[in-house]
N, C-alpha and C positions, 0 to 999 in steps of 0.2 A: 672156025667160028669166032666171031668178034665178041669181046667181052662187053657186057652191058654195064655201064657205069651207074652210079647212083644219080638220081635226078638232082640237079642243082637249081636252087631257087635264085632268081635274079634279085639283085639288091633293090630295095625300095627306097633307098636314101635319096633325098632331094638334092638337086644340083645347086640350089640356092644357098648362099652363105648364111650361117646362123648368126644373128646379132649377139654381140657380147657386150656386157656392161662393164666399163672400166671403173673399178672400185676406188682407186686412189690415183688421181691424175696430177696431184700437186707434187712439186719437187720436195725432197726431204728437207726439213728445217735444220739449219746449221746453227748451233748455239754459239754464243759470243766467245766462250773460252776457246772453241775450236778455231774461230777466225783469228784470235789473238796468237795462238800457237802457230798457225799457218803463216801469219805475218812475220813473226819472229824467225821462223825457219827460213823464209825467203830472204830476210835481211842477213841472217848468218851465212847462207849459201852465197849471196852476192859478195859479202865480205871475203869469204874464202876465194872466190873467183878473182877478185881484185888483188888479193895478196899473191895469188899464184901468178897473175899477170906481171906484177912487179918483179917477182923472182925471175920470170922469163926474160924481162927486159934487161936484167943485169947479166944474163948469160950471153956473152958476145958471140960465141960460136953457134949457139942455138938461134939467135936473132939473125945471123948471117944466112943460115939455112931457111929460116922463115921468110926472109926477104926474097931469097932465090925462088922459093916455092910460090910466093905471091906474084912474082913477075911472070912465072910460067902460067899461072891461072889467069892473070890479066891478059896475056897474049892469047890464051885459048878463048877467053870471052870476046876479045876483039875479033877473032875469026868467026865466032858464032853471030855476034851482033853486027 
């Protein structure tokens, strides 16, 4: 004998999307001190990068390897383009 299951009521939910109100559509306001700190951080980072580049330029064996790698990449790009 088959078991009788409990009756299941079908969902009455609508298939239409429910409209949602966006409360805050504005981008967060950034204060002036944050912008100044960000500007200083970017300048400090750029200075570190330039200093590191100068160190690399002075390293003859590293620059030899860099030039060799650059030539390989150029040849690869020539094949692609």
